[in-house]
C-alpha angles and dihedrals in degrees: 000000000000115000117231115218121207120184124194122182122191120195120186120188128190117214133143092260097054131260116333121206113259120236119234133193092192114107118240115269115231115224100232123179107211118229107247119249112235118241113215117243109263117231106268123237118245107255117239087227085074092069097088134055096240133119086260092052092049090051089051090049094051092045088050090051089056090051089051087050094057088043092052095058095037096051100026090239118118092166097102091045091051094049086062093045125101119231092251100046103119093183090055092052091045089053091048092051091048093052090047090051092049093052093045092052090050092246130135134185134220125204138146107257115262117264118217109225101173138019144180136169135191125196108231098180118011115268089347121062127036138177114213126186119192128179112205139182114221124193127228113296119229120194117209115207126214091262092053095257113147127214129174105229100174136031089211118219141162122322134178113223115197114193134198100205131174135196107227116184102316103336141062127253125198104222098179142342131204123195123209127185108217115234114247 
């Protein structure tokens, strides 16, 4: 962050004719609000709620996946997201390709991490298959070019994420994700 310096000099004079304006050789200081520097999203910590094959565990896993999504684009690292992705998850592969394309082109992105505002989970097969629905609010997306130019490329908004998620051994795998933008 660049500090803005604002100097104010008050000079009061006492003469019989009243105060006279003081002359100054100091150039006026412009009040400039600096553009905030984006802080990359920090790799999220795996929540303890993911340790069990329950509907609550499935919600925690899907929420963690969304956090890894934000991290992937912010840090240019889709590795943690892909480690949680099933082999047949086409959405997961698409995200990996987009992150790699962004990195190869010298681009980055800045967005406030998604906030889950509603969640629901259904156990499809006991201790194995789950359906998770998350409604998330996403902030505006700013793309940063290789030369540092910034362009807002999305206004953000609300999206519904529907996950097919499985418990394999002792961990979660995202098998598929559908995204629906709710009608206003």
